N, C-alpha and C positions, 0 to 999 in steps of 0.2 A: 654077793657079786651082782652087778646090774646087768640084766639081759635086755638087749634092745630087740625085741621081737614084736611082730605084728600079729594080732589075733586074726582069725579067719575073716571076721567082719571088717577089720581095719585095713586089709591089704588093698593096695592101689587097684582101682578098677572095680572093686566090689562095694556095693552099697550096704552100709550098716543097717541092721534090723531097726525098724522104727520103734521108738519108745512108746510104751502103752500110754494112752491118754486117761487122765483122771477126770471124772465128772464130779463137779462140786455143786451141790444143791444149796441155793440161797433163798430161804423162806422170807416172807415179808413180815410186816408188823403183826404181832401176836403169834408168830410162828405158824407152822403147818402141822395139823394134828395127824394121827395115825391113818386116817382115811383119805387124806389129801393126796392128790396125784403125785406130788413131789415125794412124799413119804413112801407111797406105793412103789415108785420107781427105785428109791433108795433101798427098800427091802428086797425087791425082786432082782435088781441088777447090781447091787453092791456099791451104789454111788455114795459119796461122802456128803453128809449134811454139815454145813458150816454152822456150828452152834454159836449163838451170840449170848452175851452175859445177861441181857434183859430184853425179852421179846415184847414186853408191854410198855416200857418206857425207853424206846430205842435212842441211844445217844449216837449221833452221826460219827463223831470222832472215834468212839469205841468200836462201832461196827466197821468203820474203814480200817482201823488198825488190825482188827481180828481177820478180816478178809485178806489184807496184805500179808499177814503172818502165815496164813494157811497156804496161800498161793506161793509165797516164797519158799515154804518148806515142801511143796509138792515135788515128787521125784522126777516128773517129766512134764510134758505139756498138759494143759487143763482146758476143759470146756465148762462154762458156767451155765447153770440153769436157774434163772432168777424169776421170782414171782412178786408182783406188787411193789412194795418198798425195796425189795431186793434188786429190782431193775434200776431204781434211782441210785441205789448203793453202787451198782456196777459202773454207771456213768460217772459218779463222783470219784470212785476209786481209780478209774482209768485216766482221770485228768492229772494225777500226780504220781502214781506208783512207778517205781523203776522195774517192776515185775511184769509189765503189760506184755512183753514179748513171749511170756510163758503161756499166754492165753491163746488158744487156737480158735475159739469162737464162743459165742454166747447166745443162748435162747432166752429171750426176754418176754415174759408173759404177763399181760394185764398190768401195765405199770400204774402205780398210784400217782395221782396228780397232787403232789404235796404243795403245789402253789395255790390250789383251791382253798377258799377261806376256811371251810370246815376241817381240812386236813392241816392247815397251818396251826390251828389251835391244838389238835391232837398230836401232831408230830413236829413240835418246835425244833428249829435248827436244820431242817431238811430242805427248806426252800432258800434260794432259788435252785431249780433243777439245772445241773450241768448240761450244757447243750452242745459240746464239741463232739466232732466225729470220733467214734470209737476206733482204736488202732488195731482192731481184729474183726473178723467176720461176725455178723450178728443177724438174727431174725427176731423181729418183734411181732408178737401175736396180740392183736387188739380185740376187744369185745364190743359187740354192737349195743349192749344194754348194761354196760358196766357202771354201777353207781359210784365208783371211786375214780373214774376217769372217762370223760366224754371221748367218743370215737375220734373226733377231729383233733383233740389234744394228743391222743396216743399216736395218731398218724404223724402229727408234727414232731413228736419225739423220735419216731422212726426216721424221719427225714434228717433231723438234727444229728442223730447218732450214726447215720449212714447204714441203717439196718434195713434188711429186706422186710417189707410190710406184708403181713398176712392178717386179713380180717376174716374171722370165722363166723360161725352161727352165733346167735345170742347166748353168750357164755355166762353172763352175770358174774364177772370177775374170776371165773374158773376156781371157785373155792369149793370146800367140801360139800356144802348143802346143795350144790347144783347137780349132784349125782353123776359126775363125769367119770368116776372110777379112775382107772389108770390112764385115761386119756391117750389112746393109741395114736391119734392124729398128731399130738404133740411129740410123742416119742419118735414118730417117723421124721419130724422136723429135726429133732436132736440127732438122729442118725446121719442126716445130710451134713451137719457140722462136724460130726466125728470122722466122716470120710474125707473131709477136705484136707 
């Protein structure tokens, strides 16, 4: 027998409990090792790392399909935490996916300039960078001495994507060997996206 009843949260005038937000970690080219700040966050806070089929020969189509699948299967809203090539992935994915409304925000850290000649050779198929405004809130953290992306290029990406621009100390691409550990300043930026 069908019962037409309203749960406590669904009664008129009552606001339903907010769905928990899933944080998805998007490493860049070659992945993020166990001491990388992304992995430290995942281990400490239970965030989900989006595993790609090949970290060393990243195929754009494969990476896009995997991200779309993971976000499509997420139980509620998501916040993306992307590093390096992962930032370029987010911009490309957001230009076509029907799941963009599920994304609450994105923390984009040290994007890789895949249009630079040295990266075009290493990462074929990733240029040109998608430049349209992201349909969700985002923060882009640039690095003053990043060998993979000049500061002006990172700032330009932030403008193109409609991201809040944050220029930190000389980060050197915020990779493992820069000894940033769990990078608490970055985690504080993530918290602002989670609260929105």
